[in-house]
N, CA, C and O atoms as a GROMACS GRO file, in nm:
protein
  272
    1MET      N    1   0.082  -0.118   0.000
    1MET     CA    2   0.000   0.000   0.000
    1MET      C    3   0.088   0.126   0.000
    1MET      O    4   0.049   0.229  -0.055
    2ARG      N    5   0.202   0.115   0.061
    2ARG     CA    6   0.293   0.230   0.065
    2ARG      C    7   0.330   0.277  -0.076
    2ARG      O    8   0.333   0.397  -0.103
    3ARG      N    9   0.357   0.181  -0.164
    3ARG     CA   10   0.393   0.217  -0.302
    3ARG      C   11   0.277   0.283  -0.376
    3ARG      O   12   0.297   0.379  -0.450
    4VAL      N   13   0.158   0.232  -0.356
    4VAL     CA   14   0.040   0.290  -0.422
    4VAL      C   15   0.019   0.433  -0.373
    4VAL      O   16  -0.007   0.523  -0.453
    5ARG      N   17   0.031   0.454  -0.242
    5ARG     CA   18   0.016   0.589  -0.188
    5ARG      C   19   0.118   0.685  -0.249
    5ARG      O   20   0.084   0.796  -0.290
    6ALA      N   21   0.242   0.641  -0.254
    6ALA     CA   22   0.350   0.727  -0.303
    6ALA      C   23   0.339   0.752  -0.454
    6ALA      O   24   0.358   0.865  -0.499
    7GLU      N   25   0.308   0.649  -0.529
    7GLU     CA   26   0.305   0.660  -0.676
    7GLU      C   27   0.189   0.746  -0.725
    7GLU      O   28   0.204   0.821  -0.822
    8PHE      N   29   0.073   0.736  -0.660
    8PHE     CA   30  -0.048   0.801  -0.711
    8PHE      C   31  -0.102   0.913  -0.622
    8PHE      O   32  -0.204   0.973  -0.654
    9GLN      N   33  -0.034   0.940  -0.511
    9GLN     CA   34  -0.078   1.046  -0.419
    9GLN      C   35  -0.224   1.026  -0.377
    9GLN      O   36  -0.306   1.117  -0.388
   10VAL      N   37  -0.254   0.905  -0.329
   10VAL     CA   38  -0.388   0.869  -0.285
   10VAL      C   39  -0.382   0.821  -0.140
   10VAL      O   40  -0.274   0.792  -0.088
   11ALA      N   41  -0.496   0.813  -0.077
   11ALA     CA   42  -0.507   0.747   0.053
   11ALA      C   43  -0.540   0.601   0.024
   11ALA      O   44  -0.626   0.572  -0.058
   12ALA      N   45  -0.471   0.510   0.092
   12ALA     CA   46  -0.494   0.367   0.067
   12ALA      C   47  -0.477   0.290   0.197
   12ALA      O   48  -0.387   0.318   0.276
   13ALA      N   49  -0.565   0.192   0.218
   13ALA     CA   50  -0.559   0.112   0.340
   13ALA      C   51  -0.625  -0.023   0.318
   13ALA      O   52  -0.711  -0.039   0.232
   14GLU      N   53  -0.583  -0.120   0.398
   14GLU     CA   54  -0.652  -0.248   0.404
   14GLU      C   55  -0.766  -0.231   0.502
   14GLU      O   56  -0.744  -0.202   0.619
   15VAL      N   57  -0.890  -0.249   0.454
   15VAL     CA   58  -1.006  -0.215   0.536
   15VAL      C   59  -1.092  -0.334   0.578
   15VAL      O   60  -1.179  -0.319   0.664
   16GLY      N   61  -1.070  -0.450   0.522
   16GLY     CA   62  -1.153  -0.564   0.557
   16GLY      C   63  -1.079  -0.694   0.540
   16GLY      O   64  -0.968  -0.697   0.485
   17GLU      N   65  -1.138  -0.802   0.587
   17GLU     CA   66  -1.082  -0.937   0.577
   17GLU      C   67  -0.945  -0.945   0.643
   17GLU      O   68  -0.857  -1.017   0.595
   18ARG      N   69  -0.926  -0.873   0.750
   18ARG     CA   70  -0.795  -0.869   0.815
   18ARG      C   71  -0.766  -0.995   0.896
   18ARG      O   72  -0.651  -1.017   0.936
   19ASP      N   73  -0.865  -1.078   0.921
   19ASP     CA   74  -0.844  -1.199   1.000
   19ASP      C   75  -0.801  -1.318   0.916
   19ASP      O   76  -0.760  -1.420   0.971
   20ARG      N   77  -0.809  -1.307   0.785
   20ARG     CA   78  -0.770  -1.419   0.698
   20ARG      C   79  -0.658  -1.373   0.605
   20ARG      O   80  -0.676  -1.280   0.527
   21TRP      N   81  -0.544  -1.438   0.614
   21TRP     CA   82  -0.429  -1.397   0.535
   21TRP      C   83  -0.449  -1.420   0.386
   21TRP      O   84  -0.379  -1.359   0.304
   22GLN      N   85  -0.544  -1.506   0.349
   22GLN     CA   86  -0.566  -1.537   0.208
   22GLN      C   87  -0.643  -1.426   0.135
   22GLN      O   88  -0.642  -1.421   0.012
   23LEU      N   89  -0.708  -1.337   0.209
   23LEU     CA   90  -0.793  -1.234   0.149
   23LEU      C   91  -0.749  -1.095   0.194
   23LEU      O   92  -0.694  -1.078   0.302
   24ALA      N   93  -0.773  -0.998   0.108
   24ALA     CA   94  -0.748  -0.858   0.143
   24ALA      C   95  -0.857  -0.773   0.081
   24ALA      O   96  -0.895  -0.792  -0.034
   25GLU      N   97  -0.906  -0.680   0.158
   25GLU     CA   98  -1.002  -0.582   0.107
   25GLU      C   99  -0.935  -0.446   0.119
   25GLU      O  100  -0.900  -0.403   0.229
   26LEU      N  101  -0.919  -0.379   0.006
   26LEU     CA  102  -0.846  -0.253   0.003
   26LEU      C  103  -0.940  -0.138  -0.030
   26LEU      O  104  -1.038  -0.156  -0.102
   27ALA      N  105  -0.909  -0.021   0.023
   27ALA     CA  106  -0.981   0.101  -0.012
   27ALA      C  107  -0.879   0.205  -0.055
   27ALA      O  108  -0.776   0.223   0.010
   28ILE      N  109  -0.909   0.272  -0.165
   28ILE     CA  110  -0.822   0.378  -0.215
   28ILE      C  111  -0.908   0.499  -0.240
   28ILE      O  112  -1.015   0.489  -0.301
   29ALA      N  113  -0.863   0.616  -0.194
   29ALA     CA  114  -0.939   0.739  -0.212
   29ALA      C  115  -0.852   0.846  -0.277
   29ALA      O  116  -0.733   0.858  -0.248
   30CYS      N  117  -0.916   0.921  -0.364
   30CYS     CA  118  -0.849   1.031  -0.433
   30CYS      C  119  -0.940   1.153  -0.425
   30CYS      O  120  -1.059   1.143  -0.455
   31VAL      N  121  -0.886   1.266  -0.384
   31VAL     CA  122  -0.963   1.390  -0.377
   31VAL      C  123  -0.914   1.482  -0.488
   31VAL      O  124  -0.794   1.508  -0.500
   32SER      N  125  -1.008   1.531  -0.568
   32SER     CA  126  -0.972   1.618  -0.680
   32SER      C  127  -1.089   1.710  -0.714
   32SER      O  128  -1.205   1.674  -0.692
   33ALA      N  129  -1.058   1.826  -0.766
   33ALA     CA  130  -1.163   1.918  -0.811
   33ALA      C  131  -1.222   1.871  -0.944
   33ALA      O  132  -1.328   1.919  -0.985
   34ASP      N  133  -1.155   1.778  -1.010
   34ASP     CA  134  -1.198   1.727  -1.141
   34ASP      C  135  -1.230   1.578  -1.129
   34ASP      O  136  -1.141   1.497  -1.107
   35GLY      N  137  -1.357   1.543  -1.144
   35GLY     CA  138  -1.398   1.404  -1.132
   35GLY      C  139  -1.330   1.312  -1.232
   35GLY      O  140  -1.297   1.198  -1.199
   36ARG      N  141  -1.309   1.361  -1.352
   36ARG     CA  142  -1.242   1.280  -1.454
   36ARG      C  143  -1.098   1.247  -1.411
   36ARG      O  144  -1.051   1.135  -1.429
   37HIS      N  145  -1.031   1.346  -1.354
   37HIS     CA  146  -0.895   1.325  -1.307
   37HIS      C  147  -0.893   1.219  -1.196
   37HIS      O  148  -0.810   1.129  -1.197
   38ALA      N  149  -0.985   1.231  -1.101
   38ALA     CA  150  -0.992   1.134  -0.991
   38ALA      C  151  -1.015   0.993  -1.046
   38ALA      O  152  -0.953   0.898  -1.000
   39ASP      N  153  -1.104   0.981  -1.143
   39ASP     CA  154  -1.133   0.851  -1.203
   39ASP      C  155  -1.009   0.794  -1.273
   39ASP      O  156  -0.982   0.674  -1.263
   40GLU      N  157  -0.934   0.879  -1.342
   40GLU     CA  158  -0.812   0.835  -1.410
   40GLU      C  159  -0.707   0.789  -1.309
   40GLU      O  160  -0.639   0.688  -1.332
   41VAL      N  161  -0.692   0.862  -1.200
   41VAL     CA  162  -0.595   0.825  -1.096
   41VAL      C  163  -0.632   0.690  -1.036
   41VAL      O  164  -0.546   0.604  -1.018
   42LEU      N  165  -0.759   0.671  -1.005
   42LEU     CA  166  -0.803   0.544  -0.946
   42LEU      C  167  -0.786   0.428  -1.043
   42LEU      O  168  -0.749   0.318  -1.003
   43ALA      N  169  -0.814   0.451  -1.171
   43ALA     CA  170  -0.796   0.347  -1.272
   43ALA      C  171  -0.648   0.311  -1.285
   43ALA      O  172  -0.614   0.194  -1.299
   44ALA      N  173  -0.561   0.410  -1.281
   44ALA     CA  174  -0.417   0.384  -1.289
   44ALA      C  175  -0.369   0.309  -1.165
   44ALA      O  176  -0.285   0.220  -1.176
   45ALA      N  177  -0.421   0.344  -1.049
   45ALA     CA  178  -0.384   0.273  -0.926
   45ALA      C  179  -0.428   0.127  -0.933
   45ALA      O  180  -0.354   0.038  -0.892
   46LEU      N  181  -0.548   0.102  -0.984
   46LEU     CA  182  -0.597  -0.035  -0.999
   46LEU      C  183  -0.508  -0.113  -1.096
   46LEU      O  184  -0.472  -0.228  -1.068
   47ALA      N  185  -0.472  -0.052  -1.207
   47ALA     CA  186  -0.384  -0.119  -1.304
   47ALA      C  187  -0.250  -0.152  -1.241
   47ALA      O  188  -0.194  -0.259  -1.265
   48TYR      N  189  -0.199  -0.062  -1.160
   48TYR     CA  190  -0.072  -0.085  -1.090
   48TYR      C  191  -0.084  -0.205  -0.995
   48TYR      O  192   0.003  -0.291  -0.991
   49ILE      N  193  -0.192  -0.208  -0.920
   49ILE     CA  194  -0.214  -0.318  -0.825
   49ILE      C  195  -0.228  -0.450  -0.900
   49ILE      O  196  -0.172  -0.551  -0.857
   50GLU      N  197  -0.301  -0.450  -1.011
   50GLU     CA  198  -0.316  -0.573  -1.091
   50GLU      C  199  -0.182  -0.622  -1.142
   50GLU      O  200  -0.155  -0.742  -1.144
   51THR      N  201  -0.097  -0.529  -1.184
   51THR     CA  202   0.034  -0.564  -1.238
   51THR      C  203   0.129  -0.615  -1.131
   51THR      O  204   0.212  -0.702  -1.158
   52HIS      N  205   0.118  -0.562  -1.010
   52HIS     CA  206   0.212  -0.594  -0.903
   52HIS      C  207   0.149  -0.681  -0.794
   52HIS      O  208   0.194  -0.677  -0.679
   53SER      N  209   0.049  -0.758  -0.826
   53SER     CA  210  -0.024  -0.834  -0.724
   53SER      C  211   0.037  -0.971  -0.694
   53SER      O  212  -0.016  -1.044  -0.611
   54ALA      N  213   0.146  -1.006  -0.759
   54ALA     CA  214   0.219  -1.131  -0.731
   54ALA      C  215   0.127  -1.253  -0.735
   54ALA      O  216   0.131  -1.337  -0.645
   55GLY      N  217   0.046  -1.263  -0.838
   55GLY     CA  218  -0.039  -1.381  -0.855
   55GLY      C  219  -0.172  -1.375  -0.784
   55GLY      O  220  -0.252  -1.468  -0.796
   56ALA      N  221  -0.199  -1.268  -0.711
   56ALA     CA  222  -0.329  -1.255  -0.644
   56ALA      C  223  -0.438  -1.230  -0.748
   56ALA      O  224  -0.411  -1.175  -0.855
   57ARG      N  225  -0.558  -1.269  -0.715
   57ARG     CA  226  -0.672  -1.251  -0.806
   57ARG      C  227  -0.763  -1.143  -0.751
   57ARG      O  228  -0.805  -1.148  -0.636
   58ILE      N  229  -0.794  -1.045  -0.834
   58ILE     CA  230  -0.888  -0.940  -0.795
   58ILE      C  231  -1.026  -0.987  -0.836
   58ILE      O  232  -1.052  -1.014  -0.953
   59THR      N  233  -1.116  -0.996  -0.738
   59THR     CA  234  -1.248  -1.053  -0.765
   59THR      C  235  -1.359  -0.949  -0.777
   59THR      O  236  -1.464  -0.978  -0.834
   60ASP      N  237  -1.337  -0.829  -0.723
   60ASP     CA  238  -1.442  -0.728  -0.729
   60ASP      C  239  -1.379  -0.590  -0.719
   60ASP      O  240  -1.285  -0.568  -0.643
   61VAL      N  241  -1.432  -0.497  -0.796
   61VAL     CA  242  -1.387  -0.358  -0.792
   61VAL      C  243  -1.512  -0.270  -0.791
   61VAL      O  244  -1.605  -0.292  -0.868
   62SER      N  245  -1.512  -0.172  -0.703
   62SER     CA  246  -1.623  -0.078  -0.695
   62SER      C  247  -1.566   0.063  -0.690
   62SER      O  248  -1.471   0.090  -0.615
   63THR      N  249  -1.623   0.152  -0.770
   63THR     CA  250  -1.578   0.292  -0.771
   63THR      C  251  -1.698   0.381  -0.743
   63THR      O  252  -1.807   0.360  -0.796
   64GLU      N  253  -1.676   0.480  -0.658
   64GLU     CA  254  -1.782   0.575  -0.626
   64GLU      C  255  -1.726   0.716  -0.638
   64GLU      O  256  -1.622   0.747  -0.582
   65LEU      N  257  -1.795   0.800  -0.712
   65LEU     CA  258  -1.756   0.939  -0.727
   65LEU      C  259  -1.855   1.023  -0.647
   65LEU      O  260  -1.975   1.019  -0.671
   66VAL      N  261  -1.803   1.099  -0.552
   66VAL     CA  262  -1.887   1.182  -0.466
   66VAL      C  263  -1.860   1.328  -0.502
   66VAL      O  264  -1.747   1.375  -0.492
   67ARG      N  265  -1.963   1.398  -0.543
   67ARG     CA  266  -1.949   1.540  -0.577
   67ARG      C  267  -2.006   1.624  -0.463
   67ARG      O  268  -2.117   1.599  -0.414
   68LEU      N  269  -1.930   1.721  -0.422
   68LEU     CA  270  -1.974   1.809  -0.313
   68LEU      C  271  -1.992   1.951  -0.363
   68LEU      O  272  -2.029   2.039  -0.286
   0.00000   0.00000   0.00000
């Protein structure tokens, strides 16, 4: 998660499934004045995680854009 935070300037944490070493639930957040930019950053972070996941399988991805 440290690399994802540094590479994409996002907040990132393991938020669920912490009791089972076989599973990980991650949350990544990006704050931007431009929704398109935030979406691009999150897509790039996901691609990075997929590339560097060391054989792990990503089973679900959810993205939410909140406008204030």
